[in-house]
N, C-alpha and C positions, 0 to 999 in steps of 0.2 A: 762937411760930408752930407749928402742928401740922405733922406730916410731910407730910400730904396737901397742905396749902397750899404748903409748900416745893416739893414736886414740881410742883404746878401752875404756880408762879411760874417755875421753871427751864424747864419745857416752853414756857411763853409766851415766854420769852426765847431759846428755841432752844439752851439750854445742856444738851445731851443727855448729855454726859459727866458733868456734875455730878449729873444725875438718877440715873445708874447708881451713882455714888459714894454718894449719899444712901441708896439702897436696899440697897447692899451693906455699908454701915458697921455695924460691930458695936455702935456706940453707939445706933443707931436701931432695933436689933432688937426691943426691947420695944415701941417706938412702932409699928413696922410690924405687930406681932402685934395690937396694940390697935386699930389703924385699918385692918385688912386689908380689910374690906368696903368702906369708904369709898375706899380706895386703888384697889381693883378698879373701882369705879364711875367714879372720876375717869379712870382710864386707858382704860376702855372708851369714855367720852365723847370722849377724845382720838382714839381709834381711829375713831370715827364721824365726827369732824370731819375727820380726814385723808382718809377715804373721800369725804366731801362735797367737799373741796377738791382731790381727786385728787392728793394728795401721797403718792407711793409710798414715799418714804424715811420719812416720819413714820408711815405705816401699818405698815411693817415694824418700826420702832422701838417702836411701841406694843405690838405682839405680843411682842417680846422683853422688854419691861418687865413685861407681864402674866405671862409665863412665869416671870420672876424672882420676882415677888411670890408666885405660886402655889407655887413651889419652897421658899420660906422660911416661908410661913404655913400654918396648919392647913388641910388640903384641904377639910374639911367646911364651914368658914366661907366660904371664897372660892367654893366651889361654888354656894352659895345665890345669891350675887350674880351669878355667871356665868350660871346657869340663868335667872335673871330677865331678864338682858339678851338671852339667846338667844330667850326667849319673845316679847320685844317687837320684835326686829329683823325687817325685811322684806327686807333686802338680802343676797343670796347671798354677796357678798364678805365682808361683816361676819360672816355666819354661819360661813364657812370659817375666818376668823381666830379666832373664838371657839372653834371646834372644836379648833384647834391648842393653845389654852390649856387647854381642858377635858380634852384628852388627857393633859396633864402632871398635872393634878389627879387624874384617875381612876387613873393609874398609881401614885399615892402611897397609894391606899386599900388597906386590907388586906381579907382574905376576909370579915370580919365585917360590912363595910359594903355588904351586898347591896342594901338598900333605897335607899341613896344612888346606887348605880350604876343601879338600875332607874329612879329619878326622872330621872336624867341622860339615859338612852336614850329614855325616854318623851317628854322635851322635844324631843329631836332628831326623833323620829318625828312629833310634832305639827307641827313645822316642815315636814317633807316632805308630810304629809297635808293641810296647808293649801293646797297647790298643786293646783288643780283642772284635770284634763285636759279638753280640748275635748269637748263632748257627742258629736261624731261618732265619737270613738275607740271607744266601747263598741258601736258599731253597724256598723263597717266589715266588709266581707267579707274572706275570706282572700287574695284577689287584691290588695287594697289595703293590707294590713298593712305591707308593706315600705316604703310611702310615708310611714308615720306619723312616721318619724324626721326628716322634713323640717319638721315642726312645731316652732316655737320653744319651746313649753312642754315638749314631750317631750325635746328636746335639753337643756333646763335640768334636768329631773328626772334624766336619765341622768348628767349631769355631777355633780349633787349625790350621786348614788349612788356614783360613783367616789370622790368626796371622803370620803364616810362610810366607805368601805372602807379608805382610807388612814388615817383616824382610828382605825378599829377594829384595824388590823393589829397594832400593838405590844401592845394590850390583850388580844386573844384569844390571842396567842402566850404571854403569861404565864400565862393560865388553862389552857392546854393542856400546860403543862410537867409537871404532876403526873399520874402514870399510875395511875388507879384502876380496878381490875378490875371491881368491882361498881358499875354506874352508879346514881347517885341521881337522882330526879326531883323533888326538893324545889327550893325557890327559892334555888339557889346562884348565885354570880356567873357561872359557866359557863352554866348553864341560862337565866339572864336574858339573856345575850348571844345564845344560840341562839334564844330566842323573839323577840328584837329583829330578828335577821336574817330569821327566818321571816316576820315581819310586813312587812319590806321586800320580800321575794319575793312576798308575797300582795297587795300594794297596787297600785302603778302597773304593775308588770311583767306582771300578769295580763292586761292589755289590749293588750300590745305583742307584736310578732313576735319570738319567741324560738326559732323553728324553724331548724334548720341540718342539711341533708342532706350526707352525704359527697360531695364534689365532685371533679371531675377537676382535674388540674394541667397547666400548660403544660410544654413541654420544659425550660423554665428552672426548673421546680419551683414556680411561682407559682400559688396557687389561683385558679381561674376564678371562683369564687363565694365572696367573702369573707363572714365572719360580720357580722351586724348589730351595732350597738353594744348593742342590747337583749340580744342573745344573749351577748355578751361579758360584760356586767354580770351577767347571770344565772349564767353559769359561775363568775365570781369569787365571787359570793355563795354559790353551792352549794359551791364548794371550801372556803370558810371554815366553813360550817355542818357540812359532812361531816367536816372535820378535827376539829371540836369534838365531834361525835357519836361519832366512832370507827367505828361501824357505821352506814352511811347508811340502812339499813332499820330502825333502832331505833324510829322513830316510826310505822312502818307500821300497827301494830294500833290506833293511837289513833282512827282513823276509826270502827272498830267500838265501841271503848270509849266514845267520846263519845256515840254514838247509843244504846247500850245503857243507859248509866248517867246519861243526861241528867236523868231524873226523880228520881234518887236521890242525886245528887251531894252534897247537903247532909246526907245521912244517914250518910255514910261518911267518917270523918276521913282515911283513907288517900287517898281520891280528892281531897279538898279540899286536901291537901298536895302533890298532884302538879301541878306548874306547867303541864304539857302537857294537863291536863284543863280548864284555865281558858280559857274562850272569849275573855275580854278580853285575856289575856296571850298566848294562842296560838290565834288564830282558826282554825276548821276550814277556811275557804277558803284560808288561808295554807298549811295542811298539804296541801290538795289540790293547790295550785300547786307546792309543793315536790316532791310525788310525781309530778306530771306531768313536771317537768323530769328527775327521777331515772329514772322508768320509761318515760315516753312519749318523752322525748328522749335517754335513755341518758346523761345527764350524770353522770359519776363512778360509774355503776352497777358498773363493774368493780372498785371498791374494796370492795364489799360481800362479806361472808363467804358461802361457798357452802353454808351449812347450811339455807337456806330452800328449800322446794320451790316449784315454779312454781304449783302449785295454791293453795298458801297465799298467795303474792304476788297471784295473780289475785283470790281472794276478798276479801282485805283491800283491794286496789286498787279494787274495785267501789264501795266507800263513797265514795272520792274522785271516781270517774267520775260517780256520781250527783250529787254536790255540784256539780260543774262543769256537767253537762248541764242541771241544773235551775236554774242561775243566771239572773237576769233579763236579763243582757247577752248579745247574740248572739256577740260575739267570744270569750267564755268557753266557749260551747258547743263550739267547734271543738277546744279543748284537751281537753275531756271525751271527745269522739269519738276523738281521736288516742290518748289514754291507754287507752281501752277496747280499741281495735284492737290496740295494742301488747301489752296484757296477754293478749289472745287469741292473738296470734302467738307469744308466748313459751311458751304451753302446747303448741304444736306438735300432734303427733298424740295427746297425752294426752286422754282423754275424761273428761268430768265425769259423775258418777253422780246418780241421783235423790236420794240422801242430801244432796247439796249444796243442794238446793232447800229443805231444812228451814230454812235460814238466811234470815231476812226480807229481807236486802239484795237477793236475786235478784228478788223481787217488786217492790221499790222501784225497782231499776234498770230493769226492764222497763217499769214505769209511767212513769218519767221519760223513757226513750227513746221510748216511744210518743207521749207528749205533744210531744216535740221533732219527731218525724216528722210529726205532724198539724198542729201550730200554728206551727212555725218559719217566719219570713218569708224565710229564706235557702234558696234552692233546693238549693244544694250540701250544706248540712247535712241537709236532708230526704233527699237521695239517699244520702249517707254513712250516715245513720241507718238507712235500710232495709237497706242492705247489712250494716251492723253487726249488726242484729237477726237477720238470716238466719245469719250466721256464729256468732253467740252460740247460736242454737238448735242448729246443727249440731255444736257443741262437746260436746254431751251424747250419751250412748248412746241406744239406741232408746227405752227407757222414759222417760228424761229429756226427750227431744225431745217425746214425746207429752204429757207433763205440762206442759211450758212452753207448748206450743201450746194445750192445753186451758185453761190459766189466762189466756193472752192473749185467747182468745175471750171469756172472762168480763170481762176488763178493758177491752178495746178497744170503743169506741162508734162510732168513725169507720168508715164503710162501706168506704172505700178501703183502709184498713189491715187491716180485717177480711178483705177479699178477698185481700190480699197474704199474710196468715197462712194462709188456706185453700189458696192456691196452693202455699205451702211444704209443707203437709201432703200435698197431692196429689203433689208431686214425691217426697216421702219414700215414699209408697205405691208410686209407679212404680219407685223404686229397689229396693224390697223385691221387687216382682214380677219384676224383671230378674235377681235373684240366683238362683243355682243351688240354694241351700238353701231350706228352708221359710221363708216370710215370717214376720216377727215378729208376735206376737199383738197388738202395739200398733198395727198398721196393717191389721189384718184383723178379722174376727169382731165381737165385741161392742164392742170399742174403736172400730173404724171406724163401726159402726152408730150408736153414741152420738154421735159428732161430726157425722155426716151429718144425723141427725134432730133434733139439738138446737142445732147451731151453723151448719153450712154450708148445708143445704137447709131453710131456715126462712123463713116469711112472718110478720113480726112481728105484724101485725094481720089475719091471714087474708086474705080477698079484698079487704078494705078497705085493705090495705097500699099506701102511696105508692110506686108503681113507679119514678117518676122519682128520688126521694130514695134508694131502695134498689137502683138499677139495678146498681151494681157487685157487690153481694153476690148478687143474683139471677143475673146472668150468670155469675159465678164458680161458683155452686152448680150451675147447669146444665152448665157445662163440666166440672166435677168428675164429675158423674154420667155425662156422655157419655164421658169418658175411661175410667172404671171399667167401664162396660158394654161398651165396645169392646175394652179391653185385657185384661180378666179373663174370657176365654171359658172358662177351666177352673174358674171359681168359687173361686179360691184365697182370695179375700177374704170369701167367703160373701155377697156383695152380692145375688146372685140369689135368696137365700132370703127377702129382705124387700123385694123390688121392689113388692109390692102395698101395703105400708105407705108406701113413698115416694110412690107414686102417689096414695094417699088423702090423706096428710098434706101433700103439697107440690105435686105436679104438677097435680092436679085443681083445687085452689083457685087455683093460679097461672094456669091456663087461663082460669078465670072472671074473675080480676082483670084479665088482659090484655084480654079482650073488653070489659069495662066501661070500662077506661081508654081503649081505642081509640075506642069509641063516644063517650065524653065529649069527648075531645080533637078528634075529627073534627068534632063539632058546634061546639066552641069555635073551631076554626080557620075553619070556614065563617062563623061569626058575625062574627069579627074581619075576615075578608076583605071582607065586605059592609058593614061599619060605616065611618063617616067617620073621618078621621085624628084628630079631636079626642076620640075615645073614651077614657074613663078607663082607665088601665092596670091599675087594681086589679081590674077585672072579669075579668082573665085568671087562670084557676086553674092556675098553674104553680108548682111548689114550688122555691124558690130560697133557700138558706140563706146568710146573711152571717156570716162568721167573727167580725167585730168587732161584730156586733149593730147595725150602722148601718142606715139606711133606704135602700131601693133608689132609684136615680135614675129619673126618668120615662122610660118605654120608648116608643119610636116604634112605629108599626104594623108596619113591616118587621121590627123586632127581636122583637116579640111573635110574629109569624108564624114567624120563624127558630127561636125557642125551642120553639114547638109542633112544628115539623117535626123538630127534633132529638129531642124526646121520642117522636114517632111512630116515628122510625127505631130508637130503643132498643126500643120495643115490638115492632117487626118482627123485630129480632135475637133478642129473648127468644122470640118465637113460633117462629122458625126452629129455635133450639136445643131448645126444648121438643118440637117435632115430631120432631127427630132422636132425642132421648132416648126418646120413646114408641115410635119405630120399632125401636130397638135392643131394647126390652123385649119386643117381639113374638117375638124369636128366642131360644130357650132355648140356654144354652151346651152345649158338648160335655162329656161326663163323661170323667174320666181313666180 
């Protein structure tokens, strides 16, 4: 009788001591080596049976027997059978038991068995990734994030993460024992484990609430606001990976490298050998989440060496901000905004120069942030995004601010955001005029004239411009002119030298356009007021844009009249502002 059959027979008879004696016997050592895979399969079946019958004693016994077999047999052989069983199981308790056995096998592997370790960790990762979070998780707002842990699936994921951390602990500690001065980026056992943990950080955790603000404590020293389980798991994962990295900021430049070399990766052997350049093994989103925790939440950042400048950290961090902000899931956007804000805060009073804008990431970041401000369905994200954009612009020196604003004008197509950027520029001009020193040339003279006549005070289609659609930009343009003419009576900005051009290119066409629009809408309003209720709404010539491209609902007569009245009010406001601007132009400034 084979050894496997003997063991099965003893287990069936509940003669557990005899089973241990059979497996430990020196006489059966050769047989055990020969039948190792069959033995593992049989014991795993017993483990599953014990779980099904809810026999805790047999479950624990099966684990101990499996560990004994793994300790005596070649780890490579038993690993294949173990991994196959892990792949097929759907039960978390069975998965946890198999992890305990897998841990014993992996600890017996030497440094040369990198691929075997990688296969094992990928199998574990596949099990975790097979758990789908509820659809609503990726769409919740920041106020509801703390409630996510009430969900059964999320509690299950977090418990599995804790289990995997316990499984990894003795493994990564053996890898961290050797002190290597020069870090290698090839596929070593240590780097494989680092990439595995990064993938854990970048998967389910990216949708959960991992924020934690320093809180007050009671008189007894008890925190008033405890950490969420998600935050605690995130900190434990970060502690592990940072311990393996040595320098927590070691991976910071990989956002730039991955973007810069993405098209040439297969042409450079050095890059293909770098495991952190491999999207499959080290996803860029996982790196973004890691640096969000590190820099945005200050998790273990104090362990980083102080050789990095804040400007370098800011610029490298922008790659990860952009990745998070441009993600398809709303909940991820919040993390990108927080990371960008923290990076700006860490710069403090240090100003960025125009030379920084030579790096492409600044354009990409502005474009992603602009899209979020315009298209996000989350109101808080839109507000936070507009504030972030303003702070980003103000982080540059005078020339840099001008260049960012000029590029934003070319990039932004949305009228509301275009007006917001114009208002920021107007505020910067106001600040320059309030200074005792000579105003910067970037907010006066040719620079101001260029933005006024090409971006701020412009009718896209001349007198045929849709005034309703472009109301924000037109009203903002008139307000900017009104401010400059009223504020700059000493002609410090030189605006009084080209008022005739402004009048010919902008104010005169605008006056004609307003008159035409008012006449047309007045006639339309009169027509609708006299028409019966069943009139087709498509006859109303009112410009309304739908963000999702959907069709407009049927409008009632009252609603159509309300829209027309609102449009007429906008025309009256434009006309009033236009009159004030023209009045100011009649009075020449005093000369110094």
